[in-house]
N, C-alpha and C positions, 0 to 999 in steps of 0.2 A: 274307394273300392265299392262296387255294387254287388250285393248277393241277393239273387232272386230265389225265393224259397217256394216250392210247389208241393202240394199234397195230392196223392193219387190213391184212389180205391180201385183195385184191379180185379177183373173177373178171376175167380179162384183157379179156373182151368187154363188161364192164360198168363200166369205169373212168370213162367220161364221166358215166354216171348217178350213180355214187358221188360224184364231184366236185361235181356239181350239188346234191346233197342235203347234203353235209357242208361245203362251203366257207362262209366267213363270211356271205355273202349268200344262202345256201340255206335250206332249210326248218328245219334245226336252229338256225341262227343266228336266224332269225325267231322261233322258239319261245323260245329263250333270252333274247332281247332283251325279252320281255314280263315277265321275272322280276326281282324286286328282288334286287340283289346280283350280277347277271351283269356281267362286265367285257368279255370278248372270247372269240372262238374263232379258232384258227389251224389251217389245214389245210396239211400239208407232204407232198410226194411225194418218195420216195427217188430220187435221181439215177441210181442204177444198177439200180433195179428199179421200173418204172412201175406195178406192181400193189401196191406196198407204200406205205402212208401212215401218218403220225403226226398225231394231232389233239390240240391242247392247249386245254382249256376253262379259262377263268379266272373265278373267283368271288371276292367279297370275303371269304367265309368258308365253312367246311364247313356251318354252320347254314343259310346262304342257299341252298346247293346242295341240301341235304336238304329244306328247305321247298319249293323249286321241284319236286323230284321227287315229293314227297307231294301238293302242290297240283295238279300237272299230270300226274299218273300216266297217265291215259288217253291224252293227246296224246303223251307220251314213249313209251309202249308202241307206239302206232300208227306213229310214225316209226321206232322201232327195228325193228319188224317189216318195214316197207317197205325199210329199208336192208339187212336181213339177206338179202334175195333176191340181193344183189350181192356179199355178203361171204363169203369162204371161212373166215376166222378173224378174231376180234376179241378183243383182250386189253387189260386195263387195266394199263399199265406201272407206274403209281403215282400217288400224290397228293403234291404238293410245295408248298413255300413258298419264297419268295425269301430268300436270305441277305443281310443288310445288311452 
C-alpha cells in the first residue's frame, strides 16, 4: 500500500473552495476513482488552525500512482492549477506504507 501525505496552508478566505475540491467526493476524488490502483483519499483539517489541512491519498502501489500521473497528466495539471489559486503552501510530507 502506498499512502502519500500532503500538507496544505490555505488562504483563509478560500477554505470552503479548497475543501470542495479536495474532499473525497470532490474533483480530485472523482479523478482518482477513474484510476486503476486508487484506494481512497482522506481530507483532514487541523483543529487549532482552520487554514491548515492534511490529505492522505492511498494507492495499491507506487507503480499504480505513477501510471495514473502519466496517463492523466493533463487532468492532474489542470486540477492542481485550479487548487493553487487557493493555496499559500503545499508540501509533500512523505510516502508511506502500513506496518503489519
